N, C-alpha and C positions, 0 to 999 in steps of 0.2 A: 504494499499499500504506499503510495507516494503522496505526501501532502503537497498542496499547491499554495503558493504564497502571493499575497499582495505586497508589493515591494515599496510603494510610495507611502509617504506619511501625510497626515492631515492634522489640523488642530482638533482638540476635543470638541465634539459636537458640530464640526464644520463640514457640511454636506458638499461644499464645493472644493474641498481639498486645499492644495497649496496656494492656488490663486486667491481664494478668499482669505487665507491666512496672511498673505502678504499685505492685505489691505487693513488688517487689524492694528490696534495700537501695539507698540513694542512690548514684548513680554518682559516681566521683571527678571532680574538676574537669577538664574536657577541656583539651587544649592549645589555645593561641591559634591562630586561623585564620591562614593566610599573608597578609601584607599585600601584596595585588596592586594597590596603587594606582599604582605607577610602573613595574612590570615586567609584561610579558605573562605570562599563566599558563603553567605547564608542561602539556604534553600527553603522551599515551602513558605515563602513570604507573601503569597497572594491567597487570601482566604475568603470564603463566602459565609456571611452571617446568617442567623436564623431568619432575618427579614429578607434574605435573598440578595442583599447588596454585597459587593466585593470591597475588600480593604487590602491595601498594599503597604508593607512595612519595609523601611530601608534603614539599617543601622549605618551610621556614618561616624567619622572621627569627631564630629561636633554634637552627636546625640542621635536620637531616633526620629525619623520622618515617617509620616503616615498620610496616605491618600485614601479617600473614601468615595465610592459611587454615591451620587446624590439621589439616584432612583434605580430600581431594579433593572438590570440590562443596559445601563448607561444611556448615552455615551458620556454624560457629564460627571465630573469628579470634583470634590472639594479637596483643599490642601495644596502643597504639603503642610501639615501641622507638625510643629516641632514639639516632641515629647521629651521633657527634661530627663537626662540620663548622664549626669556628670561622671566622667571617668570610665564610662562603659566602652569596652573594646568594640570596634565596628564589626561585630558578629553576634548573631542571636540563634538560639534554638527556639523554634516556634511550634506550639502544639495547640490543638483545638478540641474542646469537649463536644459531646453530643448536643449539649445545650447551646453551643455556639460560643462559649467562653474561650477567649484567646489567651494562652499563657506564653509569656516571653521570658526566656532565661538567658543570662549573659554573664560575662566576667567583668568585674570592675577593678580598676587599678587606681590606687591613690598614693602618690609619692610621699616619702618621708625624708627628712634631712639626715636621719641617723641610720642610713643603710638601705636595704631593700624596702620597697614600698609595700603597702598592704594590698592583698589580692583576695577578693571574695566573690562568691557566686551570688547573683541577685535575681529576683523573680518579681514580675508584675503581671496583672491580669486586666484585660478589657472585657467587661461583661456584656456589652451591647455594641452593635455597629455604630461607629461615630462618637461614642460616649468617651468621657475622659478615662485615661489609664489610671488604675489604682497605683498608689505609691510603691516604689521599688522596695522590696524587702530583702535584707541580707540573709543569706543562708550559710554564711561562714565559709570555711575552707577545710578540706579534709585533713590538712596538715596543721590545723589549729594556729598557734602563735609562731610557728616556724616560718618566718617571712621568706627566707631564701627558698625553701621547698615550695611554699605556696605560690611563688612567682613562676614555678615551672609546671603547674598543672595544665592539663589539656583543656579542650573546649567542651562544654556540656552538650549532651544529647538528651532531649526530654520527650517523654510520651505520657499518655493518660491511660489508666487502666479502666476496667469496666465500672468502677465506682466513681470515676471522674477525678481521681487523685493523680497527682503528678509524680512521675518517677524520673530522676535524672541520673546520668552516668557520665563518668569522665575518666580518662587516664590520669593517674596521679604522678607525682615526681619520682616515685620509686619504681615506676614501670608496672604498677598494678592497677586494679580497677577500684574506683571509689564510687559509691552510690548513696543516694539520699531520696527519701520519698515522703509524701504526705500520708497522714492517717485519713480515714473517711470523714473525719470532722474538719479536715483542713490543716491540722497541726503538723508541722514538719518534724520528722523523726531524726535521731542522731545519725551522723555519718556511719556508713557501713561499706561493704564492698565484697570483693572476691579476690582470692589469690590465684594468679595464673600458673602456679606450680612450676616454677623454674623458667617460665617464658617471660620475656620482657616485652611489655606492650609498647609499641612505638608510634602508633597512629592515633587518630581521633575515633572515639566510640561512636557507633551508629545504632540506635535503638528503634525498633518498630513493633507494632502490635497487630496480631492477626484479627480477623473478624470474630474470633472466638475468645479473644482476650489474652492470649499468650504473648508475653514480651519476648522478643527475639533480638539478641544483642551481638553485634560483631565488632571486634577491635583488631586492627592489623598488628602483627608481630613479624619479625624477620622471616620471610618466605611463607607465611601462613596467615590465616584469619582465625583468631580465637573467638569461640562462640559460647555464649551462655543463654539459658532459657529460664524464664519465670512463668510457671504454668498458671498461677493464681496471684492476685494482688498481694496476699500476705505470705506467699511461699518464699523459700530461699532461692537464690540463683543457683542453677544447676549447670555444671560444665558439660557442654556437648562436644562432639568430636570436632577437632580442628580441621580446617579446610586448607589444603595447599593452594596458595593464591598468587605466587610470584611477588612482584613488587607493586603495591597499591599506591596510587598517587594520593598524597595526604588530603584528608577532608573530602573525599569524593564518594564515600559509600552512602547509598540510599536504598530504600525498599518500597515496594508497592504490593498491596494485596492482590493476588492474581487467581485465587481459588479459595474454596472454603477451608479455613484453617491454615492457609499456605501463603507464604510471601515469596516474591522473587527479589533477590538482592542485586543491586547494580553498583559498579565502581569503575574507576578509570585505571588502566594499566599505566604505571609510571614510565616505563621505557619508551612506549610509542604513543601514549595519549589516547588510545582507543578504548571503547566501552566493553565491559564484560557484564554478562547476566548469569546469575547462578541460583539454583535451588538445591537444597540438600539431597544428596544421592546422585547428583549428575555432575558432569564436568562443566566448568564455566564456559558459556557460549560467547563467541566473539561477534560483536555488533558493529564493528567499524566505528565511524564517527569520531575521527581524531579531533580533540578539542581540549578545553581547559575547565577545571572546576567540576563540581558535582552536576548530576542530571536533575532536571525537573521531570516529574513522573505523574502520569494521570491515566487511570483506567476508565474507559467509557465506551459505549457502543458507537460505532461509526457505520452508517448504512445497515444497522441491524447486526453487525459483527462485533463481538466483544474484542476490544482493541486496547493495547497499551501504547500510550503516546509518550515520547521522550523529547526533551528540548535541552540544548546545551549552547554554550558559547564556543564557537569553533576557533581554530587556530588563527583564522583571519579576523577575529574580533566580532563577527556577525552572529546573530542567533541562527541556530540550525534546528530543524524539527524533523521527527521521523515517527512512524507508527507501524505496528504489525499486529496480527491476531494474537491475542494473549496466550502466552506460554508456547508459542510456535516459533521460537527463535531460529530454528533450522530453515524457516521459509525465507529468512533474510529481510532486510529493510533498506530503504533508500533515505539518505539524509538530504534535506532541502534547505538551502540558505534563504533567509528572509530578513527584511528590514535593514537598518543601519547598524553601525558598530555599537557595541554595548560594553558595560562593565559588570563584574560579578557573575552571577548565575541567573538564567531565566527562571520564570515561575509559570506554572500551569494551574488552571482551575476551571470549573464550570460556572458560568454566571447564572443568575436567577431565571434565565430563559432556557437553560440547558445547553448553551453554546460553549464550545471550547474557547478559552481565553489564554493567550500567550502574552506575558508581560516581561519587560526588561527595563533596566535603567540605562539611559543613553549616556554617552561620554560627556554630555553637557549637564548631567545630573537630573534630567527630567525623566518622568515615568513615560514609557511607551507601551501601547496596548494594541493587539491585533485580535479580532474576534472571528470565529468560524462563520463562513457564509451560509446562508440558508439555501444550500444546493447540495447535491450528492457529493460524497467524498469529504475529505478534510481540507477544504480550501479556506484560506484566510482573507478577510477584507484588508483594505489598506491600513497601514499602521496609523494610529492616532497618537499625537504628542499631547500629554496632559499638562 
């Protein structure tokens, strides 16, 4: 299945495209794009609320930006709204509950004059689309008051269990796994984790949840992927069989629910930058698509066929999109370039009208959106600059 792309851009809500855009008043200076030079890009940053409107979140060096659809299906958006987050690294783990609550988790750095700065995990919640973000809450650091070790922790990966409680995981400074979770009442439990039994974790943790509530966690180690499972919210993490995985590009692991109780995991091979897809019990499949950063993932029917859609930032800096019938990687897929150059990682979501939406952050710091056309196949309308 080959997606078709609308390559030109238009202003938000501008039916006449670029010609009408040129006649508008000059746009205000856009916010600076996120500096993704040292951190992996954030994924999953485009979400649909309970009211059907989409929200986009962009962590930057100056804080968190948020755009919100003004009505279901667009095309108009409000924002960007600047959400205070002093000291927050330009990276977030984003998770959404069945009620539509959006949980944001990040790492906060605060310098000190007497040696290494303070590093802690922080958490904030947005309960309704477009509403204010609740205050950031510190979750501490798995290394307590050891500031030197605390500064070397990995980035969080957060998921929600069947009770709506948050579970976060990260690689700690000792090369092990640290974990923290909420109780059903919302109270955060003490730091815990798991011992990798002689294996040193080297990459960023990636957690996902099946439709039956099992948490599935992958963390790269030299030449392998270390895997843990949590069958129930209150259960212990259980070590599963490691998966030989070669060299995984940092921060590129993601997963999509592709069958009842089953996930397909995706990552990028570090030596050649191409995409791998893997399910336990099978060899990783090669999906081509040389690019950078993690994949945006979405499972949805296209012309009545259950499909998995992938989007990435290609090596040319442009968004690329591909689709294939779910769990049939052997059928192959074609990557299609679309739009203008972007930064970070693309995001995919279904809007309130059921259309596929591909979103990126342009090199000028603006949000860019392309929606699925109302015609057979996976064709995109012209890109809109928000």
